[in-house]
MILUM-784831 format. One record per residue: residue in one letter; y, x, z of N, C-alpha, C in turn. Coordinates in steps of 0.05 Angstrom, whole numbers, padded with zeros to 5 digits, always signed. Each point is the difference from the previous one (the first is absolute). Layout:
! MILUM-784831
AYXZYXZYXZ;...
! end
This chain:
! MILUM-784831
M+00325-00301-00375-00021+00014+00018-00016-00027+00020;K-00026+00015-00007-00024-00012+00018+00000-00011+00035;T-00009-00018+00003+00007-00004+00036-00014+00023+00008;Y-00024+00014-00006-00008+00016+00016+00012+00032+00002;N+00015+00000-00032+00020+00033+00006+00019-00006+00016;V+00013-00026+00008+00018-00005+00012-00007-00004+00037;R-00022-00003+00000-00012+00004+00033-00005+00026+00000;I-00011+00020-00021-00009+00025+00006+00029+00018+00006;A+00019-00003-00022+00028+00011+00005+00011-00005+00024;T+00000-00027+00007+00019-00003+00021-00013+00013+00038;G-00033-00011-00007-00019+00016+00028+00015+00032-00007;T+00000+00015-00017-00002+00026-00004+00034+00006+00013;G+00014-00014-00013+00025+00007+00012+00009-00006+00024;L-00015-00017+00013+00007-00010+00026-00017+00023+00021;I-00024+00011-00012-00012+00018+00018+00015+00028-00002;M+00006+00005-00025+00014+00027-00005+00031-00003+00013;L+00010-00018+00011+00027+00001+00009-00005+00012+00029;I-00025-00006+00011-00004+00010+00026+00005+00035-00001;P-00016+00012-00012+00009+00032+00002+00022+00000-00012;L+00014-00009-00016+00033+00001-00010+00013-00004+00030;V-00002-00017+00009+00021-00011+00023-00003+00028+00017;L-00030+00007+00010-00003+00019+00020+00009+00029-00014;T-00006-00002-00019+00016+00032-00014+00022+00002+00005;L+00021-00023-00008+00032-00001+00003+00004-00001+00027;L-00010-00012+00021+00005-00006+00025-00012+00015+00025;A-00029+00013-00006-00010+00019+00015-00003+00027-00008;S-00019+00010+00015-00001+00028-00011-00021+00002-00024;W-00012-00016-00001-00013-00005-00028+00010+00019-00027;H-00016+00017-00007+00012+00019-00026-00018-00010-00021;W-00009-00021-00013-00008-00002-00027+00012+00014-00016;R-00009+00005-00016+00006+00017-00027+00000-00022-00028;P+00011+00001-00016+00000-00021-00020-00024-00004-00011;G-00022+00031-00003-00031-00006-00007-00011-00011+00018;A+00006-00011+00022-00021-00013+00018+00010-00034-00006;F+00022-00007-00006+00005-00026-00011-00022-00009-00025;V+00010+00016-00014-00009+00000-00028-00032-00005+00005;L-00017+00015+00014-00030+00005+00011-00006-00026+00008;A+00016-00010+00025-00006-00022+00011+00007-00028-00016;F+00015+00002-00021+00005-00023-00015-00024-00003-00021;L-00004+00026-00006-00030-00005-00027-00020-00012+00023;L-00006+00013+00010-00024-00008+00026+00000-00029+00007;L+00025-00007+00001+00007-00033+00013-00010-00014-00023;V+00012+00003-00026+00005-00013-00022-00019+00002-00018;G-00009+00024-00005-00022+00004-00024-00031+00001+00019;G-00005+00014+00021-00016-00002+00015-00011-00028+00012;A+00018-00010+00021-00009-00021+00014+00010-00023-00011;G+00023-00009-00014+00007-00025-00004-00013-00007-00024;L+00003+00011-00022-00014-00005-00027-00033+00001+00012;T-00012+00016+00013-00026-00004+00006-00007-00026+00015;Y+00013-00002+00013-00004-00028+00018+00007-00029-00024;E+00022-00005-00011+00003-00010-00021-00018-00007-00015;L-00017+00027-00011-00023-00009-00018-00024-00004+00003;V+00003+00002+00027-00039+00001+00015+00003-00030+00012;A+00016+00006+00022+00007-00028+00021+00005-00024-00010;K+00018-00004-00017+00007-00020-00012-00015-00015-00016;K-00026+00010-00004-00014-00010-00028-00021-00023+00022;R+00006+00011+00029-00026-00021+00018+00016-00012+00014;S-00004-00032+00001+00010-00018+00022-00007+00005+00028;N-00025+00017+00005-00006+00001+00027+00016+00013+00013;K+00015-00009+00025+00013+00018+00010-00002+00018+00018;A-00029+00000+00007-00016+00024+00017+00005+00030-00020;Y-00012-00009-00025+00004+00021-00026+00024+00007+00002;R+00019-00014-00004+00029+00012-00002+00008+00012+00026;F-00003-00004+00022+00002+00015+00021-00009+00025+00004;A-00032-00003-00010-00017+00023+00000+00014+00024-00016;V+00010-00011-00027+00013+00016-00015+00023+00022+00011;G+00020-00017+00004+00024+00004+00016+00003+00019+00028;V-00023-00003+00010-00006+00022+00020-00014+00028-00005;A-00015-00010-00024-00011+00032-00013+00021+00014-00010;L+00018-00019-00018+00016+00022-00015+00029+00003+00021;A+00003-00009+00020+00015+00003+00019-00012+00028+00016;T-00026+00004+00005-00006+00021+00015-00001+00023-00023;V-00011-00002-00022+00012+00012-00014+00020+00024-00006;F+00022-00026-00006+00027+00010-00003+00004+00017+00023;L-00002-00011+00025+00003+00019+00025-00008+00024-00004;L-00029+00003+00003-00014+00025-00004+00011+00016-00019;V+00004-00008-00024+00015+00020-00020+00023+00011+00004;W+00014-00023+00016+00028+00011+00002+00001+00011+00028;M-00011+00000+00018+00001+00023+00027-00011+00025-00013;N-00017+00000-00017-00015+00027-00010+00022+00016-00016;A+00015-00011-00016+00018+00009-00013+00025+00007+00005;A+00006-00015+00024+00023+00004+00022-00013+00033+00008;V-00019-00003+00014-00006+00027+00011-00007+00024-00012;G-00012-00008-00029-00009+00019-00017-00032-00007+00008;G-00015-00015+00005-00025-00006-00001-00020+00004-00011;I+00003-00025-00021-00014+00004-00026-00001+00025-00021;L+00028+00009-00002+00007+00018-00012+00013+00027+00013;G-00010+00002+00025+00015+00021+00015-00020+00026-00004;D+00015+00017+00019-00014+00028-00004-00037+00006+00002;D-00010-00030+00031-00023+00012+00006-00012-00025-00017;P-00026+00025-00011-00017-00017-00018-00015-00022+00017;A+00000-00006+00029-00016-00014+00013+00011-00031-00015;N+00025+00002-00001+00013-00021-00007-00007-00028-00022;M-00014+00024-00022-00010-00010-00019-00020-00030+00005;M-00008+00008+00031-00020-00029+00007+00015-00025-00004;Y+00020-00001+00003+00018-00028-00004+00001-00007-00027;F-00005+00019-00015+00001-00010-00032-00034-00008-00001;G-00015+00012+00015-00025-00011-00002-00007-00025+00013;V+00016-00010+00022+00000-00028+00008+00006-00018-00026;L+00022+00007-00003+00014-00015-00024-00019-00001-00022;L-00013+00017-00001-00015-00003-00031-00031-00015+00008;V-00005-00009+00026-00032-00008+00009+00017-00034-00003;G+00025-00004+00004+00009-00031+00003+00004-00006-00033;F+00014+00018-00019-00005-00002-00025-00024-00005-00015;I-00011+00011+00007-00032+00003-00021-00013-00021+00023;G+00006-00014+00020-00015-00014+00014+00002-00033-00024;A+00035+00003+00002+00004-00020-00012+00000-00007-00028;I-00008+00023-00012-00009-00001-00032-00028-00012+00003;I-00018+00009+00018-00025-00005+00002-00005-00027+00003;A+00018-00013+00022-00002-00024+00005+00017-00025-00015;R+00007+00009-00016+00018-00016-00028+00020-00016+00019;L+00009+00012+00022+00023-00016+00009-00021-00029+00015;E-00018-00004+00000-00009-00023+00016-00008+00005+00029;P+00008-00022+00018+00000+00003+00025-00017+00011+00014;Q-00023-00005-00003-00022+00010+00009+00002+00035-00001;G-00006+00004-00025-00004+00032-00005+00030+00015+00008;M+00024-00015-00001+00017+00020+00017-00001-00005+00029;S-00007-00018+00007-00008+00001+00035-00018+00024+00000;R-00017+00017-00014-00015+00015+00008+00017+00029-00010;A+00017-00005-00020+00015+00023-00008+00018+00007+00017;L+00009-00015+00015+00019+00004+00021-00012+00007+00031;F-00024-00003+00002-00014+00001+00029-00009+00027-00010;A+00000+00015-00026-00012+00025-00001+00033+00016-00009;T+00018-00010-00004+00024+00013+00000+00014+00006+00029;A-00010-00021+00024+00009+00006+00023-00019+00022+00012;F-00026+00000-00005-00016+00023+00008+00005+00027-00009;A+00013-00001-00029+00011+00025-00010+00012+00008+00013;M+00026-00018+00006+00022+00013+00017-00003+00007+00031;A-00016-00014+00014-00012+00005+00025-00009+00030-00001;L-00022+00005-00022-00005+00031-00001+00019+00018-00008;V+00022-00007-00010+00024+00027+00000+00007+00021+00021;P+00003-00010+00021+00005+00014+00023-00026+00013+00015;V-00022-00009-00007-00024+00008+00010-00005+00028-00015;I+00004-00007-00025-00013+00022-00021+00028+00021+00005;A+00021-00003+00000+00022+00021+00003-00006+00009+00024;R-00007-00012+00033-00006+00011+00020-00015+00024-00005;I-00022-00010-00014-00028+00027-00004+00012+00016-00015;I+00010-00004-00019+00014+00027-00019+00019+00008+00017;G+00017-00005+00016+00015+00014+00007+00031+00005-00011;T+00015-00032-00010+00021+00007-00010+00023-00002+00022;P+00018+00007-00008+00030-00001+00017+00009-00028+00006;A-00009-00022-00006+00003-00025-00001+00006-00005+00028;F-00007+00007+00018+00001-00011+00020+00020+00012+00027;A+00021+00009-00020+00030+00011+00018+00002-00025+00016;N-00001-00028-00006+00011-00020+00014-00021-00010+00024;G-00023+00012+00004-00017-00002+00015-00021-00025-00010;V-00030+00010+00018-00016-00015-00021-00003-00022+00014;V+00004-00014+00014+00013-00024+00011+00016-00017-00023;A+00016+00005-00008+00027-00007-00018-00016+00004-00029;V-00021+00013-00005-00002+00003-00032-00024-00015+00002;F-00020-00007+00020-00020-00014-00002+00009-00033+00001;G+00018-00005+00019+00014-00027-00009+00017-00015-00017;L+00010+00031-00013+00013-00016-00022-00024-00004-00025;H-00019+00007+00001-00021+00003-00024-00013-00023+00005;A-00003-00012+00026-00016-00020+00016+00026-00023-00010;F+00021+00004+00001+00021-00024-00010-00005-00011-00020;F-00005+00024-00017-00002-00002-00033-00033-00017-00013;A-00017+00015+00013-00023-00015-00005+00002-00027+00015;T+00013-00002+00022+00002-00028+00005+00013-00021-00018;L+00017+00004-00014+00009-00018-00018-00014-00003-00025;F-00016+00031-00009-00028-00011-00019-00013-00018+00006;V-00011+00005+00023-00020-00022+00012+00008-00030-00002;G+00028-00002+00011+00010-00029+00005+00007-00010-00032;S+00000+00019-00020+00002-00010-00025-00033-00011-00008;A-00020+00026+00001-00018-00009-00008-00011-00024+00020;L+00005-00009+00025-00009-00024+00009+00015-00027-00013;L+00026+00001-00014+00009-00021-00010-00010-00004-00027;F-00014+00023-00011-00010-00003-00032-00033-00019+00011;R-00004+00014+00021-00021-00016+00010+00005-00033+00003;C+00022-00011+00011+00004-00027+00011-00005-00010-00033;A+00018+00014-00021+00005-00006-00020-00027-00012-00016;S-00017+00016+00003-00027+00002-00016-00009-00022+00011;A+00000-00006+00028-00012-00030+00009+00020-00021-00008;N+00023+00009-00010+00023-00026-00004+00005-00019+00021;R+00000+00016+00023+00014-00011+00022+00025-00010+00009;L+00018+00017-00020+00031-00006+00006+00010-00005-00034;
! end
């Protein structure tokens, strides 16, 4: 087995221990399908993508930027899957799919080059910041937890995308 397969499997196993222990010891009630989804997102989505994209570069800033971007996408998808966001009842939740599409298309256009990836992630951050604004304008029921909480959560994700964009900018200047 190749080294990266061992790293991905070990990392995924360690991460999956957290919800498993919380399910067994605390009041979490994860269904088996939730574990399968998390495993697939971690291994197929984040782990293999990181190995394929970041490991071909020796630039530490580039690697870290890819890691931050993939972790942010994983968290966004996982949180939306957990609460029914991307595939939920509210059609406005499709905006999250649009945010991910902005990043994906931007990465393709950038050909994974650092300067273009920086622009793509700035655009993704902007798209993320627009989601609650558009949701508020069209009047979706997404604000049950309060306007500040919704805008704060989206600002958190946008900030992570901006952080990744800045790291890609550093990578393009070969600073790290």
